[in-house]
MIVORO-648509 format. One record per residue (C-alpha): residue in one letter; x, y, z; residue number from 1. Coordinates in steps of 0.02 Angstrom, whole numbers, plus 50000, padded with zeros to 5 digits. Example, Ala and Ser with C-alpha at 12.3 -4.5 7.8 and 13.67 -1.06 7.14 Angstrom:
BEGIN
+----+-------+-------+-------+-----+
! aa !    px !    py !    pz !   i !
+----+-------+-------+-------+-----+
!  A ! 50615 ! 49775 ! 50390 !   1 !
!  S ! 50684 ! 49947 ! 50357 !   2 !
+----+-------+-------+-------+-----+
//
This chain:
BEGIN
+----+-------+-------+-------+-----+
! aa !    px !    py !    pz !   i !
+----+-------+-------+-------+-----+
!  M ! 50001 ! 50001 ! 50000 !   1 !
!  R ! 50139 ! 50115 ! 50047 !   2 !
!  N ! 50229 ! 50069 ! 49883 !   3 !
!  N ! 50074 ! 50119 ! 49785 !   4 !
!  T ! 50057 ! 50284 ! 49871 !   5 !
!  L ! 50240 ! 50315 ! 49838 !   6 !
!  K ! 50216 ! 50276 ! 49655 !   7 !
!  N ! 50066 ! 50387 ! 49644 !   8 !
!  S ! 50161 ! 50524 ! 49721 !   9 !
!  R ! 50306 ! 50505 ! 49606 !  10 !
!  H ! 50190 ! 50496 ! 49453 !  11 !
!  L ! 50099 ! 50657 ! 49510 !  12 !
!  F ! 50266 ! 50742 ! 49537 !  13 !
!  S ! 50323 ! 50689 ! 49365 !  14 !
!  R ! 50163 ! 50755 ! 49282 !  15 !
!  R ! 50184 ! 50928 ! 49370 !  16 !
!  L ! 50364 ! 50936 ! 49323 !  17 !
!  F ! 50321 ! 50896 ! 49143 !  18 !
!  F ! 50187 ! 51037 ! 49130 !  19 !
!  I ! 50301 ! 51159 ! 49225 !  20 !
!  T ! 50441 ! 51124 ! 49099 !  21 !
!  I ! 50324 ! 51148 ! 48956 !  22 !
!  F ! 50259 ! 51310 ! 49027 !  23 !
!  V ! 50437 ! 51378 ! 49053 !  24 !
!  L ! 50487 ! 51325 ! 48877 !  25 !
!  V ! 50335 ! 51412 ! 48804 !  26 !
!  S ! 50361 ! 51563 ! 48908 !  27 !
!  A ! 50546 ! 51571 ! 48864 !  28 !
!  T ! 50501 ! 51558 ! 48681 !  29 !
!  S ! 50375 ! 51687 ! 48693 !  30 !
!  W ! 50497 ! 51803 ! 48781 !  31 !
!  A ! 50621 ! 51778 ! 48635 !  32 !
!  H ! 50490 ! 51800 ! 48502 !  33 !
!  P ! 50332 ! 51881 ! 48574 !  34 !
!  S ! 50174 ! 51796 ! 48519 !  35 !
!  P ! 50039 ! 51895 ! 48425 !  36 !
!  N ! 49886 ! 51923 ! 48530 !  37 !
!  S ! 49702 ! 51949 ! 48482 !  38 !
!  L ! 49626 ! 52115 ! 48446 !  39 !
!  V ! 49440 ! 52144 ! 48470 !  40 !
!  F ! 49356 ! 52306 ! 48407 !  41 !
!  L ! 49179 ! 52349 ! 48464 !  42 !
!  D ! 49064 ! 52458 ! 48362 !  43 !
!  I ! 48921 ! 52510 ! 48482 !  44 !
!  S ! 48744 ! 52554 ! 48419 !  45 !
!  P ! 48588 ! 52579 ! 48518 !  46 !
!  D ! 48514 ! 52411 ! 48466 !  47 !
!  R ! 48664 ! 52306 ! 48436 !  48 !
!  V ! 48853 ! 52284 ! 48455 !  49 !
!  K ! 48958 ! 52236 ! 48300 !  50 !
!  A ! 49131 ! 52163 ! 48335 !  51 !
!  E ! 49287 ! 52128 ! 48231 !  52 !
!  L ! 49406 ! 52000 ! 48295 !  53 !
!  Q ! 49587 ! 51985 ! 48233 !  54 !
!  L ! 49643 ! 51812 ! 48281 !  55 !
!  P ! 49823 ! 51751 ! 48248 !  56 !
!  L ! 49809 ! 51585 ! 48157 !  57 !
!  P ! 49952 ! 51494 ! 48252 !  58 !
!  E ! 49876 ! 51526 ! 48423 !  59 !
!  L ! 49698 ! 51489 ! 48359 !  60 !
!  E ! 49761 ! 51317 ! 48303 !  61 !
!  L ! 49823 ! 51280 ! 48480 !  62 !
!  A ! 49649 ! 51309 ! 48551 !  63 !
!  F ! 49545 ! 51248 ! 48400 !  64 !
!  G ! 49657 ! 51111 ! 48328 !  65 !
!  N ! 49631 ! 51037 ! 48156 !  66 !
!  N ! 49799 ! 51087 ! 48092 !  67 !
!  I ! 49729 ! 51242 ! 48018 !  68 !
!  T ! 49899 ! 51321 ! 47991 !  69 !
!  R ! 49946 ! 51186 ! 47859 !  70 !
!  D ! 49849 ! 51285 ! 47720 !  71 !
!  P ! 49821 ! 51455 ! 47794 !  72 !
!  E ! 49752 ! 51540 ! 47631 !  73 !
!  N ! 49609 ! 51410 ! 47630 !  74 !
!  A ! 49585 ! 51392 ! 47819 !  75 !
!  V ! 49414 ! 51482 ! 47818 !  76 !
!  K ! 49359 ! 51388 ! 47663 !  77 !
!  L ! 49407 ! 51219 ! 47744 !  78 !
!  Y ! 49358 ! 51244 ! 47924 !  79 !
!  G ! 49237 ! 51392 ! 47918 !  80 !
!  P ! 49085 ! 51310 ! 47992 !  81 !
!  Q ! 49187 ! 51230 ! 48134 !  82 !
!  I ! 49277 ! 51394 ! 48175 !  83 !
!  K ! 49107 ! 51480 ! 48182 !  84 !
!  E ! 49036 ! 51352 ! 48307 !  85 !
!  Y ! 49198 ! 51367 ! 48410 !  86 !
!  L ! 49185 ! 51556 ! 48418 !  87 !
!  K ! 49000 ! 51551 ! 48470 !  88 !
!  A ! 49044 ! 51432 ! 48607 !  89 !
!  H ! 49172 ! 51544 ! 48681 !  90 !
!  I ! 49090 ! 51722 ! 48662 !  91 !
!  H ! 48945 ! 51754 ! 48781 !  92 !
!  P ! 48901 ! 51942 ! 48812 !  93 !
!  Y ! 48767 ! 51971 ! 48935 !  94 !
!  V ! 48685 ! 52088 ! 49054 !  95 !
!  K ! 48600 ! 51955 ! 49155 !  96 !
!  K ! 48706 ! 51803 ! 49186 !  97 !
!  G ! 48574 ! 51674 ! 49135 !  98 !
!  L ! 48519 ! 51775 ! 48979 !  99 !
!  P ! 48664 ! 51783 ! 48854 ! 100 !
!  W ! 48649 ! 51887 ! 48703 ! 101 !
!  L ! 48635 ! 51810 ! 48528 ! 102 !
!  V ! 48799 ! 51797 ! 48434 ! 103 !
!  E ! 48800 ! 51790 ! 48248 ! 104 !
!  V ! 48952 ! 51765 ! 48145 ! 105 !
!  V ! 48930 ! 51870 ! 47993 ! 106 !
!  D ! 49088 ! 51834 ! 47890 ! 107 !
!  M ! 49270 ! 51779 ! 47907 ! 108 !
!  R ! 49427 ! 51800 ! 47799 ! 109 !
!  M ! 49610 ! 51767 ! 47810 ! 110 !
!  D ! 49738 ! 51908 ! 47810 ! 111 !
!  K ! 49927 ! 51934 ! 47846 ! 112 !
!  G ! 49955 ! 51994 ! 48023 ! 113 !
!  Q ! 50088 ! 52124 ! 48068 ! 114 !
!  P ! 50247 ! 52054 ! 48140 ! 115 !
!  V ! 50274 ! 52080 ! 48324 ! 116 !
!  D ! 50446 ! 52157 ! 48378 ! 117 !
!  N ! 50528 ! 52102 ! 48207 ! 118 !
!  G ! 50460 ! 51928 ! 48226 ! 119 !
!  P ! 50400 ! 51826 ! 48077 ! 120 !
!  L ! 50247 ! 51867 ! 47981 ! 121 !
!  Y ! 50090 ! 51767 ! 48023 ! 122 !
!  W ! 49917 ! 51736 ! 47959 ! 123 !
!  E ! 49766 ! 51796 ! 48053 ! 124 !
!  V ! 49582 ! 51766 ! 48041 ! 125 !
!  I ! 49475 ! 51921 ! 48030 ! 126 !
!  V ! 49299 ! 51885 ! 48099 ! 127 !
!  H ! 49145 ! 52005 ! 48101 ! 128 !
!  L ! 49014 ! 51970 ! 48231 ! 129 !
!  V ! 48846 ! 52045 ! 48280 ! 130 !
!  L ! 48803 ! 52039 ! 48466 ! 131 !
!  Q ! 48616 ! 52059 ! 48486 ! 132 !
!  P ! 48555 ! 52106 ! 48666 ! 133 !
!  Q ! 48397 ! 52038 ! 48747 ! 134 !
!  A ! 48241 ! 52140 ! 48730 ! 135 !
!  G ! 48253 ! 52302 ! 48838 ! 136 !
!  E ! 48438 ! 52280 ! 48878 ! 137 !
!  T ! 48560 ! 52419 ! 48846 ! 138 !
!  T ! 48720 ! 52408 ! 48739 ! 139 !
!  R ! 48811 ! 52533 ! 48848 ! 140 !
!  A ! 48837 ! 52424 ! 48999 ! 141 !
!  F ! 48862 ! 52236 ! 48983 ! 142 !
!  N ! 48986 ! 52093 ! 49028 ! 143 !
!  F ! 49092 ! 52033 ! 48884 ! 144 !
!  D ! 49123 ! 51847 ! 48927 ! 145 !
!  Y ! 49257 ! 51802 ! 48802 ! 146 !
!  D ! 49389 ! 51666 ! 48809 ! 147 !
!  V ! 49437 ! 51629 ! 48626 ! 148 !
!  I ! 49608 ! 51550 ! 48621 ! 149 !
!  I ! 49642 ! 51605 ! 48800 ! 150 !
!  H ! 49554 ! 51454 ! 48874 ! 151 !
!  Q ! 49693 ! 51344 ! 48804 ! 152 !
!  V ! 49842 ! 51461 ! 48779 ! 153 !
!  I ! 49869 ! 51539 ! 48952 ! 154 !
!  N ! 49992 ! 51670 ! 48903 ! 155 !
!  H ! 49880 ! 51736 ! 48761 ! 156 !
!  V ! 49777 ! 51899 ! 48785 ! 157 !
!  A ! 49642 ! 51995 ! 48694 ! 158 !
!  F ! 49645 ! 52183 ! 48683 ! 159 !
!  V ! 49469 ! 52251 ! 48674 ! 160 !
!  S ! 49441 ! 52428 ! 48608 ! 161 !
!  V ! 49287 ! 52531 ! 48557 ! 162 !
!  R ! 49305 ! 52589 ! 48378 ! 163 !
!  N ! 49137 ! 52667 ! 48349 ! 164 !
!  D ! 49015 ! 52726 ! 48479 ! 165 !
!  W ! 48873 ! 52820 ! 48387 ! 166 !
!  E ! 48784 ! 52885 ! 48536 ! 167 !
!  A ! 48941 ! 52952 ! 48617 ! 168 !
!  G ! 48993 ! 53034 ! 48452 ! 169 !
!  A ! 49144 ! 52923 ! 48420 ! 170 !
!  T ! 49165 ! 52888 ! 48237 ! 171 !
!  G ! 49313 ! 52765 ! 48222 ! 172 !
!  E ! 49449 ! 52893 ! 48198 ! 173 !
!  K ! 49541 ! 52827 ! 48352 ! 174 !
!  P ! 49489 ! 52669 ! 48445 ! 175 !
!  V ! 49477 ! 52686 ! 48630 ! 176 !
!  E ! 49549 ! 52542 ! 48728 ! 177 !
!  L ! 49424 ! 52465 ! 48855 ! 178 !
!  G ! 49533 ! 52331 ! 48933 ! 179 !
!  I ! 49621 ! 52169 ! 48921 ! 180 !
!  I ! 49550 ! 51995 ! 48938 ! 181 !
!  R ! 49679 ! 51868 ! 49002 ! 182 !
!  W ! 49693 ! 51715 ! 49115 ! 183 !
!  D ! 49696 ! 51772 ! 49298 ! 184 !
!  M ! 49841 ! 51667 ! 49366 ! 185 !
!  K ! 49797 ! 51705 ! 49546 ! 186 !
!  D ! 49614 ! 51643 ! 49537 ! 187 !
!  N ! 49646 ! 51528 ! 49392 ! 188 !
!  V ! 49500 ! 51593 ! 49293 ! 189 !
!  I ! 49458 ! 51706 ! 49146 ! 190 !
!  Y ! 49350 ! 51849 ! 49204 ! 191 !
!  P ! 49226 ! 51935 ! 49086 ! 192 !
!  L ! 49269 ! 52117 ! 49038 ! 193 !
!  A ! 49144 ! 52239 ! 49111 ! 194 !
!  V ! 49095 ! 52362 ! 48972 ! 195 !
!  N ! 49031 ! 52521 ! 49047 ! 196 !
!  L ! 49019 ! 52666 ! 48928 ! 197 !
!  E ! 48978 ! 52846 ! 48967 ! 198 !
!  E ! 48798 ! 52899 ! 48944 ! 199 !
!  G ! 48762 ! 52930 ! 48761 ! 200 !
!  S ! 48612 ! 52999 ! 48666 ! 201 !
!  W ! 48540 ! 53005 ! 48488 ! 202 !
!  W ! 48574 ! 53194 ! 48492 ! 203 !
!  K ! 48761 ! 53159 ! 48520 ! 204 !
!  G ! 48762 ! 53039 ! 48378 ! 205 !
!  C ! 48673 ! 53148 ! 48254 ! 206 !
!  K ! 48786 ! 53299 ! 48307 ! 207 !
!  S ! 48945 ! 53196 ! 48279 ! 208 !
!  M ! 48886 ! 53143 ! 48103 ! 209 !
!  L ! 48845 ! 53330 ! 48068 ! 210 !
!  K ! 49019 ! 53379 ! 48118 ! 211 !
!  L ! 49095 ! 53236 ! 48022 ! 212 !
!  G ! 49005 ! 53293 ! 47863 ! 213 !
!  M ! 49062 ! 53473 ! 47887 ! 214 !
!  H ! 49242 ! 53416 ! 47924 ! 215 !
!  H ! 49244 ! 53304 ! 47770 ! 216 !
!  I ! 49190 ! 53440 ! 47648 ! 217 !
!  R ! 49302 ! 53565 ! 47733 ! 218 !
!  E ! 49452 ! 53446 ! 47707 ! 219 !
!  G ! 49390 ! 53378 ! 47542 ! 220 !
!  I ! 49466 ! 53512 ! 47430 ! 221 !
!  D ! 49437 ! 53405 ! 47273 ! 222 !
!  H ! 49249 ! 53407 ! 47306 ! 223 !
!  L ! 49240 ! 53594 ! 47328 ! 224 !
!  L ! 49359 ! 53628 ! 47184 ! 225 !
!  F ! 49248 ! 53543 ! 47063 ! 226 !
!  L ! 49093 ! 53638 ! 47117 ! 227 !
!  L ! 49183 ! 53808 ! 47124 ! 228 !
!  V ! 49263 ! 53791 ! 46956 ! 229 !
!  L ! 49098 ! 53737 ! 46883 ! 230 !
!  L ! 49025 ! 53897 ! 46954 ! 231 !
!  L ! 49156 ! 54009 ! 46878 ! 232 !
!  P ! 49064 ! 54035 ! 46709 ! 233 !
!  A ! 48889 ! 54031 ! 46794 ! 234 !
!  P ! 48868 ! 54219 ! 46804 ! 235 !
!  L ! 48910 ! 54243 ! 46616 ! 236 !
!  L ! 48805 ! 54238 ! 46459 ! 237 !
!  L ! 48861 ! 54144 ! 46302 ! 238 !
!  H ! 48922 ! 54254 ! 46160 ! 239 !
!  G ! 48940 ! 54144 ! 46004 ! 240 !
!  R ! 49054 ! 53999 ! 46058 ! 241 !
!  R ! 49137 ! 54102 ! 46197 ! 242 !
!  W ! 49096 ! 54164 ! 46363 ! 243 !
!  G ! 49026 ! 54340 ! 46355 ! 244 !
!  H ! 48985 ! 54473 ! 46487 ! 245 !
!  S ! 48890 ! 54455 ! 46650 ! 246 !
!  G ! 48703 ! 54408 ! 46645 ! 247 !
!  G ! 48669 ! 54514 ! 46798 ! 248 !
!  T ! 48643 ! 54469 ! 46982 ! 249 !
!  K ! 48469 ! 54382 ! 46954 ! 250 !
!  H ! 48534 ! 54275 ! 46811 ! 251 !
!  S ! 48687 ! 54231 ! 46913 ! 252 !
!  V ! 48599 ! 54183 ! 47072 ! 253 !
!  I ! 48469 ! 54073 ! 46983 ! 254 !
!  H ! 48603 ! 53986 ! 46882 ! 255 !
!  L ! 48712 ! 53960 ! 47034 ! 256 !
!  L ! 48566 ! 53889 ! 47136 ! 257 !
!  K ! 48529 ! 53766 ! 46996 ! 258 !
!  I ! 48704 ! 53701 ! 46992 ! 259 !
!  V ! 48720 ! 53684 ! 47179 ! 260 !
!  T ! 48548 ! 53599 ! 47196 ! 261 !
!  A ! 48592 ! 53480 ! 47056 ! 262 !
!  F ! 48759 ! 53429 ! 47138 ! 263 !
!  T ! 48671 ! 53406 ! 47302 ! 264 !
!  I ! 48539 ! 53290 ! 47231 ! 265 !
!  G ! 48670 ! 53191 ! 47136 ! 266 !
!  H ! 48782 ! 53155 ! 47283 ! 267 !
!  S ! 48643 ! 53130 ! 47406 ! 268 !
!  I ! 48577 ! 52986 ! 47297 ! 269 !
!  T ! 48739 ! 52892 ! 47291 ! 270 !
!  L ! 48781 ! 52934 ! 47473 ! 271 !
!  L ! 48622 ! 52844 ! 47522 ! 272 !
!  I ! 48652 ! 52694 ! 47405 ! 273 !
!  G ! 48837 ! 52674 ! 47451 ! 274 !
!  A ! 48817 ! 52699 ! 47638 ! 275 !
!  A ! 48673 ! 52574 ! 47642 ! 276 !
!  G ! 48791 ! 52446 ! 47559 ! 277 !
!  W ! 48681 ! 52429 ! 47400 ! 278 !
!  L ! 48827 ! 52478 ! 47288 ! 279 !
!  K ! 49015 ! 52449 ! 47324 ! 280 !
!  L ! 49144 ! 52505 ! 47202 ! 281 !
!  P ! 49337 ! 52512 ! 47220 ! 282 !
!  A ! 49399 ! 52680 ! 47295 ! 283 !
!  Q ! 49534 ! 52712 ! 47169 ! 284 !
!  P ! 49431 ! 52732 ! 47009 ! 285 !
!  I ! 49308 ! 52838 ! 47103 ! 286 !
!  E ! 49445 ! 52955 ! 47166 ! 287 !
!  I ! 49517 ! 52965 ! 46984 ! 288 !
!  L ! 49348 ! 53009 ! 46914 ! 289 !
!  I ! 49328 ! 53150 ! 47043 ! 290 !
!  A ! 49491 ! 53223 ! 46981 ! 291 !
!  V ! 49430 ! 53202 ! 46799 ! 292 !
!  S ! 49273 ! 53296 ! 46849 ! 293 !
!  I ! 49376 ! 53451 ! 46905 ! 294 !
!  L ! 49473 ! 53440 ! 46744 ! 295 !
!  V ! 49318 ! 53441 ! 46637 ! 296 !
!  S ! 49242 ! 53587 ! 46737 ! 297 !
!  A ! 49405 ! 53682 ! 46720 ! 298 !
!  I ! 49402 ! 53665 ! 46525 ! 299 !
!  H ! 49225 ! 53716 ! 46523 ! 300 !
!  A ! 49265 ! 53874 ! 46627 ! 301 !
!  I ! 49389 ! 53924 ! 46488 ! 302 !
!  Y ! 49292 ! 53863 ! 46335 ! 303 !
!  P ! 49105 ! 53816 ! 46337 ! 304 !
!  L ! 49089 ! 53628 ! 46323 ! 305 !
!  F ! 48908 ! 53611 ! 46387 ! 306 !
!  P ! 48836 ! 53789 ! 46404 ! 307 !
!  G ! 48666 ! 53794 ! 46489 ! 308 !
!  K ! 48686 ! 53616 ! 46547 ! 309 !
!  E ! 48799 ! 53641 ! 46695 ! 310 !
!  A ! 48662 ! 53576 ! 46814 ! 311 !
!  Y ! 48658 ! 53407 ! 46725 ! 312 !
!  I ! 48845 ! 53395 ! 46730 ! 313 !
!  A ! 48845 ! 53438 ! 46916 ! 314 !
!  A ! 48711 ! 53311 ! 46953 ! 315 !
!  G ! 48804 ! 53173 ! 46849 ! 316 !
!  F ! 48974 ! 53205 ! 46929 ! 317 !
!  G ! 48885 ! 53226 ! 47097 ! 318 !
!  L ! 48841 ! 53043 ! 47086 ! 319 !
!  I ! 49023 ! 53000 ! 47087 ! 320 !
!  H ! 49067 ! 53120 ! 47226 ! 321 !
!  G ! 48928 ! 53044 ! 47333 ! 322 !
!  L ! 49013 ! 52869 ! 47321 ! 323 !
!  A ! 49169 ! 52945 ! 47399 ! 324 !
!  F ! 49063 ! 53021 ! 47539 ! 325 !
!  A ! 48976 ! 52849 ! 47570 ! 326 !
!  A ! 49146 ! 52769 ! 47598 ! 327 !
!  I ! 49155 ! 52854 ! 47769 ! 328 !
!  L ! 48983 ! 52801 ! 47829 ! 329 !
!  S ! 49002 ! 52622 ! 47766 ! 330 !
!  N ! 49129 ! 52593 ! 47906 ! 331 !
!  L ! 49017 ! 52640 ! 48047 ! 332 !
!  Q ! 48940 ! 52469 ! 48069 ! 333 !
!  T ! 48777 ! 52532 ! 48131 ! 334 !
!  G ! 48595 ! 52465 ! 48122 ! 335 !
!  P ! 48471 ! 52524 ! 47992 ! 336 !
!  G ! 48386 ! 52658 ! 48101 ! 337 !
!  V ! 48551 ! 52731 ! 48161 ! 338 !
!  L ! 48621 ! 52721 ! 47980 ! 339 !
!  A ! 48473 ! 52820 ! 47914 ! 340 !
!  L ! 48499 ! 52956 ! 48042 ! 341 !
!  S ! 48685 ! 52953 ! 48012 ! 342 !
!  I ! 48659 ! 52978 ! 47824 ! 343 !
!  L ! 48540 ! 53122 ! 47855 ! 344 !
!  S ! 48649 ! 53208 ! 47980 ! 345 !
!  F ! 48809 ! 53183 ! 47882 ! 346 !
!  N ! 48730 ! 53247 ! 47722 ! 347 !
!  L ! 48665 ! 53399 ! 47812 ! 348 !
!  G ! 48842 ! 53436 ! 47873 ! 349 !
!  I ! 48903 ! 53423 ! 47699 ! 350 !
!  E ! 48771 ! 53542 ! 47637 ! 351 !
!  L ! 48796 ! 53666 ! 47776 ! 352 !
!  M ! 48982 ! 53679 ! 47750 ! 353 !
!  Q ! 48962 ! 53682 ! 47559 ! 354 !
!  L ! 48836 ! 53825 ! 47571 ! 355 !
!  L ! 48944 ! 53918 ! 47695 ! 356 !
!  I ! 49094 ! 53913 ! 47583 ! 357 !
!  I ! 48992 ! 53955 ! 47425 ! 358 !
!  A ! 48915 ! 54104 ! 47523 ! 359 !
!  M ! 49087 ! 54167 ! 47563 ! 360 !
!  I ! 49148 ! 54163 ! 47383 ! 361 !
!  I ! 49006 ! 54175 ! 47258 ! 362 !
!  P ! 48953 ! 54361 ! 47300 ! 363 !
!  W ! 49127 ! 54413 ! 47254 ! 364 !
!  L ! 49125 ! 54313 ! 47095 ! 365 !
!  I ! 48961 ! 54392 ! 47041 ! 366 !
!  L ! 49027 ! 54567 ! 47078 ! 367 !
!  L ! 49195 ! 54533 ! 46991 ! 368 !
!  S ! 49097 ! 54459 ! 46837 ! 369 !
!  K ! 49028 ! 54633 ! 46806 ! 370 !
!  T ! 49202 ! 54698 ! 46767 ! 371 !
!  P ! 49322 ! 54658 ! 46620 ! 372 !
!  F ! 49448 ! 54584 ! 46747 ! 373 !
!  Y ! 49342 ! 54432 ! 46776 ! 374 !
!  K ! 49395 ! 54352 ! 46613 ! 375 !
!  W ! 49578 ! 54342 ! 46670 ! 376 !
!  F ! 49519 ! 54288 ! 46847 ! 377 !
!  R ! 49413 ! 54150 ! 46776 ! 378 !
!  I ! 49549 ! 54086 ! 46656 ! 379 !
!  C ! 49690 ! 54086 ! 46786 ! 380 !
!  G ! 49573 ! 53995 ! 46915 ! 381 !
!  A ! 49527 ! 53869 ! 46787 ! 382 !
!  L ! 49708 ! 53834 ! 46733 ! 383 !
!  L ! 49765 ! 53809 ! 46917 ! 384 !
!  A ! 49618 ! 53696 ! 46946 ! 385 !
!  A ! 49665 ! 53595 ! 46786 ! 386 !
!  V ! 49848 ! 53578 ! 46841 ! 387 !
!  A ! 49790 ! 53516 ! 47011 ! 388 !
!  A ! 49667 ! 53393 ! 46931 ! 389 !
!  L ! 49801 ! 53321 ! 46814 ! 390 !
!  A ! 49916 ! 53303 ! 46964 ! 391 !
!  W ! 49778 ! 53211 ! 47061 ! 392 !
!  I ! 49748 ! 53097 ! 46913 ! 393 !
!  V ! 49927 ! 53051 ! 46903 ! 394 !
!  E ! 49941 ! 53026 ! 47096 ! 395 !
!  R ! 49786 ! 52922 ! 47108 ! 396 !
!  S ! 49828 ! 52811 ! 46957 ! 397 !
!  S ! 50008 ! 52776 ! 47010 ! 398 !
!  G ! 49983 ! 52781 ! 47202 ! 399 !
!  K ! 50131 ! 52903 ! 47212 ! 400 !
!  A ! 50115 ! 53084 ! 47277 ! 401 !
!  N ! 50192 ! 53228 ! 47176 ! 402 !
!  F ! 50247 ! 53399 ! 47216 ! 403 !
!  V ! 50090 ! 53482 ! 47147 ! 404 !
!  T ! 49975 ! 53383 ! 47256 ! 405 !
!  E ! 50086 ! 53408 ! 47407 ! 406 !
!  L ! 50083 ! 53597 ! 47367 ! 407 !
!  V ! 49894 ! 53595 ! 47362 ! 408 !
!  L ! 49885 ! 53511 ! 47531 ! 409 !
!  E ! 50009 ! 53629 ! 47604 ! 410 !
!  Y ! 49919 ! 53789 ! 47546 ! 411 !
!  V ! 49739 ! 53731 ! 47568 ! 412 !
!  Q ! 49755 ! 53774 ! 47757 ! 413 !
!  Y ! 49762 ! 53955 ! 47704 ! 414 !
!  D ! 49589 ! 53948 ! 47624 ! 415 !
!  V ! 49519 ! 54089 ! 47732 ! 416 !
!  W ! 49659 ! 54203 ! 47676 ! 417 !
!  L ! 49617 ! 54153 ! 47492 ! 418 !
!  V ! 49439 ! 54211 ! 47518 ! 419 !
!  L ! 49502 ! 54368 ! 47594 ! 420 !
!  F ! 49621 ! 54397 ! 47445 ! 421 !
!  I ! 49479 ! 54370 ! 47318 ! 422 !
!  A ! 49371 ! 54489 ! 47418 ! 423 !
!  V ! 49506 ! 54628 ! 47419 ! 424 !
!  V ! 49545 ! 54600 ! 47231 ! 425 !
!  T ! 49357 ! 54608 ! 47190 ! 426 !
!  V ! 49329 ! 54772 ! 47289 ! 427 !
!  I ! 49484 ! 54851 ! 47205 ! 428 !
!  A ! 49437 ! 54794 ! 47033 ! 429 !
!  Y ! 49256 ! 54840 ! 47041 ! 430 !
!  G ! 49296 ! 55009 ! 47116 ! 431 !
!  W ! 49423 ! 55048 ! 46978 ! 432 !
!  Y ! 49302 ! 54986 ! 46846 ! 433 !
!  R ! 49166 ! 55104 ! 46914 ! 434 !
!  Y ! 49285 ! 55249 ! 46930 ! 435 !
!  C ! 49341 ! 55223 ! 46749 ! 436 !
!  E ! 49158 ! 55213 ! 46693 ! 437 !
!  N ! 49118 ! 55381 ! 46775 ! 438 !
!  H ! 49277 ! 55464 ! 46724 ! 439 !
!  G ! 49303 ! 55388 ! 46548 ! 440 !
!  C ! 49468 ! 55296 ! 46578 ! 441 !
!  R ! 49550 ! 55232 ! 46418 ! 442 !
!  N ! 49679 ! 55101 ! 46399 ! 443 !
!  S ! 49827 ! 55112 ! 46280 ! 444 !
!  R ! 49718 ! 55067 ! 46130 ! 445 !
!  G ! 49589 ! 55201 ! 46169 ! 446 !
!  A ! 49453 ! 55078 ! 46231 ! 447 !
!  S ! 49357 ! 55099 ! 46390 ! 448 !
!  V ! 49420 ! 54993 ! 46531 ! 449 !
+----+-------+-------+-------+-----+
//
């Protein structure tokens, strides 16, 4: 009996020594080459939480098995259903312990992960989930019971961050870290992460989208440049196949309003379609077409290409510009109701900033168009816009910046001074023109100025 007890003790000691040795070796290896950890990004909406998981494939294999690293490019294709079931078994958000939220795996794909501290490249699984709370429960305070990989790989951790929080006005520009989920060595358990977000509101969400729209059009110099250059000949009448003299204030205002309204209608349509996910196009051709739209409007400002049809051109190219706007909202990961409010608020922000900038510039253009100096202002402005458009076309086609686009970005921050410069030039030019009209000024050829 004593011998059996001694044998059991030795056997137990050997097992413990074996596991301790393995743990030390794993820890030592991890110290030499830090293992990649999981990243969890939460997108908080009033009615649901969307999550993106970035799971390193080598660590996932240790917990999931099935030798999924053998063919990493096809891991999702080969083991997708099993990985989904595994994830659903290890993710249980809840407000009340006995009533876990519904967890739906939306999609999965493979990607190359970033090396850790100059370590080797590794594959990772990108997973998108929807966490649906129970009826009447809030998404702003819940427990995130999560032990994917961690339940088997005790030195693995998951970094959890909030990427979008619509009600708090966070729009994904900079994720906010919530906490870390890891194995608690002291209590030998993996505790759920308590998610407690500051109080939000629908008003905060709408206001943040309004600001985002204003900021985007304020920084989107290409969108504004297209519209402003298209407006350059708007105050003028057609004289044969050339731009003639000013049509007067009433003509100018009506024509300008038609163009601005048409552009608004155009980009609003595709903003809705693109943000709702009904149409997805690659970003590069859209950005190139936006630059082409500037080039076309610049040529038209010098030589009439489509006189009297500027509103149709504004609406047509507005459809393209709207797809670029939609790319921002498509990343919000919100529910249908919140998305509708986001589109409305974002578009309102675009329109407010657009109208503000136009209101600052157009009165001076209308006034200047009543003088002979407007011809040279129009041509110079159109030529500068054409150069910028060509530079953008080259940059967006090749993926390499050039000195012209860098120059535009450098000087666009002085846009207020540019408006002030236009105002001063207009006042001087109009004052001089009126003075010459009243006093019969003549140029070197004897013609009235």
